[in-house]
C-alpha positions in Angstrom: -31.8 18.8 9.1 -31.0 15.2 9.7 -28.8 13.5 7.0 -30.7 11.5 4.5 -30.3 7.7 4.7 -30.6 5.3 1.8 -34.0 3.7 1.3 -34.5 0.7 3.6 -31.8 1.7 6.1 -34.0 2.1 9.1 -36.2 -0.8 8.2 -33.3 -3.2 8.0 -31.8 -2.0 11.3 -35.1 -2.1 13.2 -36.0 -5.5 11.8 -32.6 -7.0 12.9 -33.1 -5.6 16.4 -36.7 -6.7 16.7 -36.1 -10.3 15.5 -33.1 -10.7 17.7 -33.4 -8.7 20.9 -29.9 -9.8 21.9 -28.3 -8.5 18.8 -25.7 -5.9 19.1 -27.2 -4.0 16.1 -29.1 -1.0 17.4 -31.6 1.5 16.0 -30.7 5.1 15.3 -31.7 6.1 18.9 -29.2 3.6 20.4 -26.1 4.9 18.8 -24.6 6.3 22.0 -21.9 4.5 24.0 -23.1 1.4 25.9 -23.0 1.5 29.7 -19.9 -0.3 30.9 -20.4 -3.4 33.0 -20.1 -2.7 36.7 -19.1 -6.3 37.6 -15.4 -6.0 37.2 -12.7 -4.2 35.3 -11.6 -7.5 33.8 -14.8 -7.5 31.6 -13.7 -4.2 29.9 -11.7 -5.9 27.0 -14.7 -8.2 26.2 -17.0 -5.2 26.2 -14.6 -3.3 23.9 -14.6 -6.2 21.5 -18.5 -6.4 21.5 -18.6 -2.7 20.8 -16.1 -3.0 18.0 -18.2 -5.8 16.5 -21.3 -3.8 16.8 -19.8 -0.9 14.9 -18.4 -3.2 12.2 -21.8 -4.8 11.7 -23.5 -1.4 11.4 -20.8 -0.2 9.0 -21.2 -3.3 6.8 -25.0 -2.8 7.0 -24.8 0.8 5.9 -22.2 0.0 3.1 -24.2 -2.9 1.7 -27.4 -0.8 1.8 -25.7 2.0 -0.1 -24.2 -0.5 -2.6 -27.7 -1.9 -3.3 -29.1 1.6 -3.8 -26.2 2.6 -6.1 -26.6 -0.6 -8.1 -30.3 0.1 -8.6 -29.6 3.6 -9.8 -26.7 2.4 -12.1 -29.1 -0.2 -13.6 -31.5 2.5 -14.5 -28.8 4.7 -16.1 -27.3 1.7 -18.0 -30.7 0.7 -19.3 -31.3 4.2 -20.7 -27.9 4.5 -22.3 -28.2 1.1 -24.0 -31.7 2.0 -25.2 -30.4 5.3 -26.8 -27.4 3.5 -28.4 -29.7 0.8 -29.8 -32.0 3.4 -31.3 -29.2 5.4 -32.9 -27.6 2.3 -34.4 -31.0 1.0 -35.6 -31.7 4.2 -37.4 -28.4 4.3 -39.1 -27.1 7.4 -37.3 -24.2 5.5 -35.7 -22.4 2.2 -36.1 -21.6 -0.1 -33.2 -17.9 0.1 -34.1 -18.0 3.9 -33.7 -19.7 3.6 -30.4 -17.2 1.0 -29.1 -14.3 3.1 -30.2 -15.6 6.2 -28.5 -16.3 4.3 -25.3 -12.7 3.2 -25.1 -11.6 6.8 -25.7 -13.8 8.1 -22.9 -12.7 5.3 -20.5 -9.1 6.2 -21.0 -9.8 9.9 -20.4 -11.9 9.2 -17.3 -9.5 6.7 -15.8 -6.8 9.5 -15.7 -9.2 12.1 -14.2 -9.9 12.7 -10.4 -13.3 11.2 -11.1 -11.8 7.9 -12.3 -9.1 7.9 -9.6 -11.7 8.4 -6.9 -13.8 5.5 -8.0 -11.2 2.8 -8.4 -9.5 0.4 -6.0 -6.2 -1.3 -6.7 -5.2 -4.8 -6.0 -2.2 -6.9 -7.0 -3.2 -9.4 -9.6 -3.1 -13.0 -8.4 0.4 -14.2 -9.2 0.5 -17.4 -7.1 1.3 -18.0 -3.5 3.8 -15.6 -2.0 5.2 -18.5 0.1 5.8 -20.8 -2.9 9.6 -20.5 -2.5 10.3 -18.3 -5.5 13.5 -16.5 -5.4 13.2 -13.0 -3.9 15.1 -9.9 -5.0 18.4 -9.5 -3.1 19.8 -6.1 -2.1 22.5 -5.4 0.5 20.1 -3.1 2.4 22.2 -2.9 5.6 25.0 -1.2 3.7 22.7 1.3 2.0 20.1 2.4 4.5 22.2 5.4 5.5 22.2 6.5 1.9 18.7 5.5 0.6 16.9 6.3 3.9 14.8 3.1 3.4 12.9 5.1 0.8 11.5 1.9 -0.8 9.4 1.5 2.3 7.6 4.8 1.4 6.5 3.6 -2.0 2.9 2.5 -2.6 2.5 -1.2 -2.5 -0.7 -2.9 -3.7 -1.8 -5.9 -1.7 -3.1 -9.2 -3.1 -6.2 -11.1 -2.1 -3.9 -13.4 -0.2 -2.5 -10.5 1.8 -6.0 -9.2 2.6 -7.5 -12.5 3.6 -4.4 -13.3 5.7 -5.4 -10.3 7.9 -1.9 -9.4 9.1 -0.8 -6.6 6.7 -2.7 -3.3 7.3 -4.1 -1.5 4.2 -5.3 2.0 3.8 -9.0 2.2 4.1 -9.0 5.5 2.2 -7.1 4.0 -0.7 -7.9 0.3 -0.9 -5.9 -1.9 -1.2 -2.6 -0.2 -0.8 -0.3 -1.0 2.2 -0.9 1.6 4.9 1.6 4.4 5.1 1.7 6.8 8.0 2.2 10.5 8.4 6.0 10.4 7.8 5.3 8.7 4.4 6.8 5.3 5.6 5.0 2.0 5.7 3.2 1.4 9.0 5.1 -1.9 9.4 8.6 -0.3 9.2 10.5 -0.3 12.5 11.4 3.3 12.8 14.4 2.6 15.1 16.5 0.3 12.9 14.5 0.7 9.6 13.7 -3.0 9.4 10.5 -4.7 8.3 8.4 -5.9 11.2 6.4 -8.2 9.0 9.2 -9.4 6.8 8.1 -13.1 6.8 4.6 -12.2 5.5 5.6 -9.1 3.4 3.6 -8.7 0.1 4.6 -10.3 -3.1 5.4 -6.8 -4.6 7.9 -6.2 -1.8 9.5 -9.6 -2.3 10.1 -9.1 -6.0 11.2 -5.4 -5.9 14.8 -4.4 -6.2 16.0 -0.8 -6.2 19.0 -1.7 -8.3 17.4 -0.4 -11.5 15.3 2.3 -9.9 16.8 5.6 -11.1 14.6 7.5 -8.7 16.7 6.1 -5.8 20.2 5.5 -7.3 22.3 7.4 -9.7 24.9 4.7 -9.5 23.7 1.5 -7.7 27.0 -0.3 -7.9 29.0 2.8 -6.8 26.6 3.5 -3.9 25.7 7.0 -5.3 22.1 7.8 -4.2 19.7 10.1 -6.1 19.1 12.5 -3.2 16.7 14.7 -5.2 14.7 11.7 -6.2 14.6 10.3 -2.7 13.5 13.6 -1.3 10.7 13.9 -3.9 9.4 10.4 -3.0 9.4 11.2 0.7 7.7 14.5 0.2 4.9 12.9 -1.9 1.5 12.7 -0.2 0.3 9.5 -1.9 3.7 8.2 -2.9 5.0 7.0 -6.2 4.5 3.3 -7.0 7.1 0.5 -6.9 8.5 0.1 -10.4 7.0 -2.9 -12.3 4.1 -5.0 -11.2 0.7 -6.0 -12.4 -2.5 -4.4 -11.0 -6.1 -5.2 -11.1 -8.5 -2.2 -10.8 -12.2 -1.6 -10.4 -12.0 0.4 -13.7 -11.3 -1.8 -16.7 -9.1 0.7 -18.6 -7.3 2.3 -15.6 -3.5 2.5 -15.4 -1.9 -0.9 -14.8 1.7 0.2 -14.2 3.2 1.2 -10.9 4.4 4.6 -12.2 4.1 7.9 -10.4 0.6 9.2 -10.0 -0.5 12.9 -10.4 -2.0 13.9 -7.0 -2.4 17.6 -7.8 -6.2 17.3 -7.8 -6.4 15.2 -4.7 
C-alpha cells in the first residue's frame, strides 16, 4: 500500500510542474535520479547542485504542506477545547482560575515527558551580536586538554538565530537547533588531531561565554588541575549530551525547561 500523502500534496506538485515546465520540481513519477549530462564531466558539479536544489524544494514543499494540514487539525481541536471550557465556566462547574492553574500543571508535566521533548526545538535566546566585542571566557585550554579530553566540545550547544542565518555552523537536523555532534560525541567542528575549534572565529555565543572553571562535572579542583574523570566519562558516554552550564533558551513549548542542565534520555 502506497504511503498516504497530506491533502493537496500531489495537486501542488503537479501545478508547479505544469505552470513552469522548466522547474526542477517533479511529480511523484519523476522521483528517480536524473540522467547525467553527456556533454562533459565538468558539468557534473552543476548537475549535483541542481539535484540538491530540487530535493530541497521538494522537502520544503512537503514540510509546508504537512504544517498547513497540522495547523488545520490543531485549529479544530483548539476550537472544541475552548468551547468545552467556555460551557463549563458558563454553567458554574469550573472557574477560569481553576482551568488556568490546571493548564500550567499539565504543561509542566508534558514538557518533561517524551511527548513534550519530541515536539520542541531549542534555540539560544537573542542576546545581542556575538561579534560585539564582549569579553569571552578565558581558560588555559592548551594546558588542560590532556586532562579534560576537550569534553566541553561534547556538550550540547544551542545555536542562536544569528548562527543559523549565518549558515556556517552545522546544526543537528534531528534536534534543532543544537550544534551537530558526531558519533564520537564531539562537535562536528572540532579538529580531531589537535582538539582545536575549526570555526573559532564564528563560534556560538554559548561557547564564547562558557568556562569549565566552575563546572564540577569536569573538574574536582580547577586550580589544582584535578579532573573529574568519572564526570568526563559520563558526559562522553551520553548519547544526547548534557548541556553547557548556564544559558538562556527559547523553546517551541512555552513551559519547557529553560536551563542547560542534563536531560533524561532514557526514553529516547
